[in-house]
C-alpha positions in Angstrom: -0.1 -0.1 -0.1 1.4 3.7 -0.5 2.8 5.5 2.3 2.9 8.6 -0.5 2.1 11.8 1.9 0.1 13.3 -1.0 0.5 17.2 -1.3 1.1 17.3 2.4 -1.5 15.8 3.1 -1.3 16.1 7.3 -2.3 19.8 7.0 -5.2 19.7 4.6 -8.0 21.1 6.0 -11.7 20.7 6.2 -12.8 21.8 2.6 -10.1 19.0 1.6 -12.2 16.6 3.6 -15.2 17.6 2.8 -14.9 17.2 -0.6 -13.7 14.0 -0.1 -16.7 12.9 1.8 -19.0 14.5 -1.3 -16.6 12.2 -3.6 -17.1 9.5 -2.0 -20.9 9.4 -1.2 -21.1 9.7 -4.7 -19.1 6.8 -5.8 -20.9 4.3 -3.7 -24.6 5.8 -4.1 -24.4 4.9 -7.9 -22.9 3.7 -11.3 -20.7 6.8 -12.6 -20.6 9.0 -9.1 -17.2 9.0 -8.8 -16.5 10.1 -12.3 -19.2 12.3 -11.9 -17.9 14.1 -8.5 -14.4 14.0 -10.2 -16.4 16.4 -12.7 -18.4 18.9 -10.8 -17.5 22.6 -10.2 -17.4 22.6 -6.4 -14.6 19.9 -6.4 -12.4 22.5 -9.3 -13.0 25.6 -6.7 -11.0 24.2 -4.2 -6.8 25.0 -4.2 -5.1 22.7 -6.1 -3.4 20.9 -3.6 -6.8 20.7 -1.8 -7.7 19.0 -5.0 -5.7 16.4 -5.3 -5.8 15.2 -1.8 -9.4 15.0 -1.6 -8.9 12.7 -4.9 -6.3 10.7 -3.2 -7.8 10.3 0.4 -10.8 8.9 -1.6 -9.6 6.5 -4.2 -7.1 5.1 -1.2 -10.1 4.9 0.7 -12.0 2.9 -2.3 -9.0 0.3 -3.0 -9.1 -0.5 0.0 -12.2 -0.6 1.7 -12.5 -4.1 2.1 -10.5 -4.0 4.9 -11.2 -0.7 6.7 -14.6 -1.6 6.8 -13.6 -4.8 8.4 -11.5 -3.1 10.9 -14.5 -0.3 11.4 -16.9 -3.0 12.2 -14.9 -4.7 14.7 -14.5 -1.7 16.7 -18.3 -1.0 16.2 -21.0 -1.8 18.4 -23.9 -1.0 16.3 -23.8 0.8 12.7 -23.9 4.6 12.8 -25.6 6.5 10.6 -24.2 6.3 6.4 -22.6 9.6 6.6 -20.9 9.1 9.9 -19.9 5.3 8.2 -18.3 7.3 5.2 -16.5 9.7 7.6 -14.8 7.2 9.3 -13.6 5.3 6.2 -11.8 8.2 5.2 -10.2 8.6 8.4 -9.2 5.1 8.3 -7.5 5.5 4.8 -5.7 8.6 6.3 -4.2 6.8 9.4 -3.9 3.1 7.7 -3.0 4.0 3.8 -2.0 7.2 3.5 0.0 7.4 6.8 -1.2 10.4 7.5 0.3 11.5 11.0 -2.4 10.7 13.7 -2.7 14.2 15.5 -3.9 15.4 12.1 -6.1 12.6 11.0 -7.8 12.1 14.1 -8.3 15.5 14.8 -9.7 16.6 11.0 -11.6 13.7 10.4 -13.4 14.2 14.0 -13.9 17.5 12.8 -15.4 16.6 10.0 -17.5 14.4 11.5 -19.3 17.6 14.0 -19.8 19.5 10.5 -22.2 16.8 9.6 -26.2 17.2 9.9 -26.7 15.2 13.3 -22.9 14.5 13.8 -21.7 16.1 16.7 -23.0 12.9 18.8 -20.7 11.0 16.9 -17.5 13.3 18.0 -16.6 10.8 21.0 -17.3 7.4 18.7 -15.0 8.7 15.4 -12.4 9.8 18.2 -12.6 6.5 19.6 -12.3 4.2 16.5 -10.1 6.0 15.2 -7.4 6.0 18.0 -8.0 2.8 18.6 -6.7 1.8 14.7 -3.9 4.2 15.5 -3.2 2.1 19.1 -3.3 -1.3 17.3 -3.5 -0.9 13.6 -5.0 -4.0 11.4 -3.4 -5.8 9.0 -4.7 -4.5 5.4 -3.2 -7.3 2.9 -5.7 -9.8 3.3 -6.5 -10.6 -0.5 -10.4 -12.3 0.8 -11.4 -8.7 1.8 -10.3 -6.8 -1.7 -13.7 -7.3 -3.1 -17.2 -8.2 -2.3 -17.7 -12.3 -1.6 -19.9 -12.5 -4.6 -17.6 -11.2 -6.9 -14.5 -12.8 -5.6 -16.2 -16.5 -5.4 -17.4 -15.3 -9.3 -13.5 -15.2 -10.1 -12.4 -18.7 -8.1 -15.2 -20.5 -10.0 -13.9 -18.7 -13.4 -10.3 -18.6 -13.0 -9.3 -21.0 -10.2 -8.3 -20.0 -6.3 -4.6 -19.2 -8.1 -5.8 -16.2 -10.2 -8.9 -15.5 -8.0 -6.5 -14.5 -5.2 -3.3 -12.3 -7.8 -7.0 -10.6 -9.3 -7.2 -9.0 -5.6 -4.5 -8.2 -4.7 -3.9 -5.9 -7.7 -7.1 -3.7 -6.0 -4.7 -1.7 -3.3 -2.1 -1.0 -6.2 -1.9 2.4 -7.6 -2.0 2.2 -11.3 0.4 3.7 -13.7 -0.8 5.7 -16.5 -1.0 4.3 -19.9 -0.6 6.2 -23.3 -1.1 5.2 -27.1 1.7 7.4 -29.0 0.9 8.8 -32.5 2.9 8.1 -35.0 6.5 7.4 -33.6 7.5 7.2 -30.4 10.9 8.6 -30.8 12.4 10.7 -27.9 8.9 10.8 -26.3 9.3 8.1 -23.8 12.6 9.7 -22.2 10.3 13.1 -21.7 7.9 11.0 -20.7 9.9 8.9 -18.0 8.0 6.0 -19.6 8.7 2.5 -20.5 7.5 1.0 -23.5 5.3 -1.7 -23.1 4.5 -4.6 -26.2 2.3 -3.5 -28.8 3.5 0.4 -28.4 1.9 1.8 -25.3 4.1 3.8 -23.0 3.6 3.8 -19.5 4.7 7.1 -17.8 6.4 7.6 -14.6 5.8 11.0 -13.9 2.7 12.4 -11.8 0.2 15.3 -11.8 -1.5 16.9 -14.2 -1.3 15.3 -17.4 -2.0 17.8 -19.7 1.4 19.4 -18.8 3.1 16.8 -19.8 5.4 16.5 -23.3 3.6 16.3 -26.1 -0.1 16.6 -24.9 -0.6 20.0 -26.2 0.4 18.8 -30.1 -1.6 15.6 -29.9 1.1 12.9 -29.5 -0.6 11.0 -27.5 -3.6 10.1 -25.4 -4.5 8.3 -22.5 -5.4 4.7 -22.6 -4.7 1.9 -20.5 -2.3 -1.1 -22.4 -5.3 -3.1 -22.3 -8.0 -1.1 -23.7 -5.4 -0.6 -26.9 -5.2 -3.7 -27.9 -8.7 -4.6 -29.4 -8.1 -1.5 -32.2 -5.0 -3.0 -32.9 -6.4 -6.4 -33.7 -9.3 -4.8 -35.8 -6.0 -4.0 -37.7 -8.2 -1.6 -39.8 -6.0 -0.7 -43.1 -5.9 2.9 -44.4 -9.0 4.4 -46.2 -11.1 1.1 -45.0 -14.4 2.2 -43.6 -14.5 1.8 -39.8 -17.1 1.9 -37.3 -16.9 2.4 -33.6 -19.9 1.5 -31.9 -20.2 3.2 -28.3 -17.4 4.9 -28.6 -16.6 7.3 -25.9 -14.4 8.2 -24.2 -12.6 8.0 -27.9 -9.2 6.3 -27.1 -10.3 3.2 -30.1 -11.7 5.8 -32.2 -8.5 8.1 -32.3 -6.7 4.5 -33.3 -8.4 3.5 -36.2 -7.9 7.5 -37.1 -4.3 7.4 -36.6 -4.6 4.6 -39.0 -6.0 5.8 -41.6 -9.1 4.1 -41.7 -12.6 6.4 -42.2 -14.2 5.9 -39.3 -17.4 6.6 -37.5 -17.9 7.0 -34.0 -21.3 6.1 -32.6 -22.3 6.8 -29.0 -25.6 7.6 -27.5 -24.4 10.0 -25.2 -24.1 13.3 -26.7 -21.7 14.7 -24.1 -19.8 11.7 -24.2 -19.1 12.4 -28.1 -18.2 15.9 -27.3 -15.3 14.0 -25.6 -14.1 12.4 -28.5 -14.6 15.2 -31.1 -12.1 17.1 -28.7 -9.6 14.6 -28.8 -10.2 14.3 -31.8 -9.7 18.1 -32.5 -6.5 17.9 -30.5 -5.1 15.1 -32.3 -5.7 16.3 -35.6 -7.3 13.8 -36.2 -11.1 13.0 -37.8 -14.0 11.1 -38.0 -17.8 11.0 -38.5 -19.4 11.3 -35.1 -22.7 10.0 -34.7 -25.3 10.5 -31.8 -27.1 7.2 -31.5 -28.3 4.0 -29.3 -25.9 1.8 -31.5 -28.4 -0.9 -31.2 -31.1 1.3 -32.8 -28.9 3.0 -35.4 -30.7 3.6 -38.6 -28.2 3.7 -40.8 -27.8 0.5 -43.3 -24.3 1.4 -44.4 -21.7 -1.5 -43.6 -18.4 -1.3 -42.4 -14.9 -3.3 -43.5 -14.2 -3.0 -39.6 -16.2 -2.9 -36.7 -15.2 -2.4 -33.3 -17.7 -3.2 -30.3 -16.7 -2.5 -27.2 -19.7 -2.9 -25.3 -21.4 -1.1 -22.3 -20.6 -4.2 -19.2 -19.9 -4.8 -15.5 -16.6 -3.1 -15.9 -15.4 -5.3 -13.1 -11.9 -5.4 -15.2 -11.4 -1.8 -14.7 -11.1 -1.3 -10.7 -7.2 -0.2 -11.2 -8.5 3.0 -11.8 -12.3 2.9 -10.5 -12.4 1.0 -7.3 -16.2 2.3 -6.9 -17.0 -0.1 -9.6 -16.5 -3.3 -7.0 -18.8 -2.0 -4.4 -21.6 -0.5 -6.8 -22.0 -4.0 -8.8 -24.6 -6.0 -7.7 -25.2 -9.7 -9.1 -28.8 -8.5 -10.7 -26.6 -6.4 -13.2 -24.7 -8.8 -15.4 -27.7 -10.2 -17.1 -29.1 -7.0 -17.6 -26.1 -6.3 -19.2 -25.7 -9.3 -21.3 -28.9 -8.9 -22.9 -27.6 -5.1 -24.2 -24.1 -7.0 -25.1 -26.3 -9.7 -26.9 -28.6 -7.2 -28.7 -25.4 -4.7 -29.6 -23.8 -7.9 -31.4 -26.6 -8.7 -33.8 -26.3 -4.7 -34.1 -22.9 -5.5 -35.3 -23.3 -8.4 -37.4 -25.5 -6.2 -39.5 -23.3 -3.7 -39.9 -20.0 -5.5 -40.8 -19.1 -6.3 -44.6 -19.0 -9.7 -45.6 -15.7 -10.3 -44.9 -14.9 -8.1 -42.4 -13.3 -8.6 -39.6 -15.5 -7.7 -36.1 -13.9 -7.6 -32.8 -15.8 -7.6 -29.7 -14.4 -6.5 -26.3 -15.7 -6.0 -22.6 -13.7 -4.7 -19.7 -15.4 -6.8 -17.6 -13.9 -10.1 -15.6 -17.3 -12.2 -16.1 -18.1 -15.1 -18.1 -21.3 -14.4 -18.9 -20.0 -10.8 -20.5 -17.8 -12.6 -22.8 -17.0 -15.7 -22.8 -20.2 -17.1 -23.1 -21.6 -13.8 -24.8 -19.4 -14.8 -27.9 -20.3 -18.5 -27.8 -23.7 -17.6 -28.2 -23.3 -14.9 -30.9 -21.3 -17.8 -33.3 -24.2 -19.7 -32.5 -26.7 -17.4 -33.5 -24.5 -15.9 -36.5 -22.9 -18.9 -38.8 -21.8 -16.6 -41.2 -18.8 -15.6 -38.3 -16.0 -17.4 -37.1 -13.4 -16.6 -34.9 -10.3 -15.3 -35.9 -7.5 -16.5 -33.5 -5.1 -13.7 -32.0 -1.7 -14.9 -32.3 0.9 -14.8 -29.3 1.9 -11.5 -28.7 -0.3 -10.3 -31.4 -1.4 -6.0 -30.3 0.4 -6.1 -27.6 -1.6 -9.0 -25.4 0.0 -10.9 -22.9 1.0 -14.1 -23.1 -0.2 -15.8 -20.7 -4.1 -14.0 -21.8 -4.0 -16.0 -24.7 -7.4 -18.7 -24.5 -6.7 -22.2 -26.7 -9.9 -21.4 -29.1 -7.2 -17.4 -30.0 -9.3 -15.3 -28.1 -8.2 -12.8 -25.0 -8.7 -13.0 -21.6 -6.4 -10.5 -20.1 -6.6 -10.5 -16.0 -4.9 -8.0 -14.1 -2.4 -9.4 -13.2 -1.0 -10.5 -16.3 0.9 -7.5 -16.9 3.8 -6.4 -14.5 2.4 -3.1 -13.0 -1.1 -4.4 -13.4 -3.6 -3.5 -16.4 -6.8 -3.4 -17.1 -9.2 -7.2 -17.1 -10.6 -7.6 -20.6 -12.0 -10.1 -22.7 -11.6 -9.9 -26.5 -12.8 -11.8 -29.5 -12.3 -11.2 -33.4 -14.5 -12.7 -35.6 -14.6 -12.2 -39.6 -17.6 -12.6 -41.5 -17.9 -15.4 -44.7 -17.4 -13.2 -48.1 -20.6 -14.5 -49.4 
């Protein structure tokens, strides 16, 4: 776990911790709550150091939420109101993960509790619980506590005990930033203090605002996890070919296809998210046709040489950067999302030219959204067949290649971690 003291966190005061409380509440209340909170004007209004501390504190809390909650429950006879539970979680993360000096962590957290509606009666409880954690700090590094029980049971069933433990061990790790580079890497790796990864991604050693890094302003690269960069490489769209990026936002794959010289149509149901894709295209000097529509119901009758479907999913493979997904997901989500994915795949099949390629991927660790989805698709669409991925192709880790030529990328398959993905490449019969 990190013992880094982000932006001198021992001296950050109540406004930063109040912002962290708002962020944590948003993150645990609904899907995409953390993303929405991070983009909220109230957070942007804070000084840069307070903003950085609030974000670091929330991410530390979410990454270690399972062990933190276990430690808190052992010290609470009955649970206090939810807002006080969140306050305690933030205080515990400061003490146990960020290693904030106890006097600052406890004092500021007690003040934060007192500032909440109905919080004054709980000042003593917060003080006592946090002092107890400081005196007898619990061991946090227990993989069995890192994710909800139901998810860990699924991972054991799908991948076996050893891989399930290895997946869970990645949850608390702070990820590096991966970039996809447009054109020749050249001296960019040295400027960014970056490690070149198989396939061409760069893993950056720099910290801080990415917009200040070398090459950002002139559009030489974009942020994209190394795993997320694999599907577009496997599609292998050639210059002049037509390519459809279904469910295109946030746009990394659209940028890859455009950089390869394809004539790209980027489709997404959210106008706001398509706007972000357009902004990234403008920054990088790339072009694509932008369409706001539901990819399952899009009325356009065109077919494409290459179709990429990065489908909406439970996103359990993205916990390194979005640890909240583990705690807001539920077992009921998976069959609902699988039904959406099935419709989108059928739509993708209609839009693939005879002889064309279709790449399907999800950033999920759940088989219903990956392996089972593709098996069912191929049974419905006899004019499609798997086109096996070759060892090392697209920069995928060798451990991720399955016997049928699809990819099951697990978070521990790359040194330093990577997002979890399932990727299948299929070819439509020529006639």
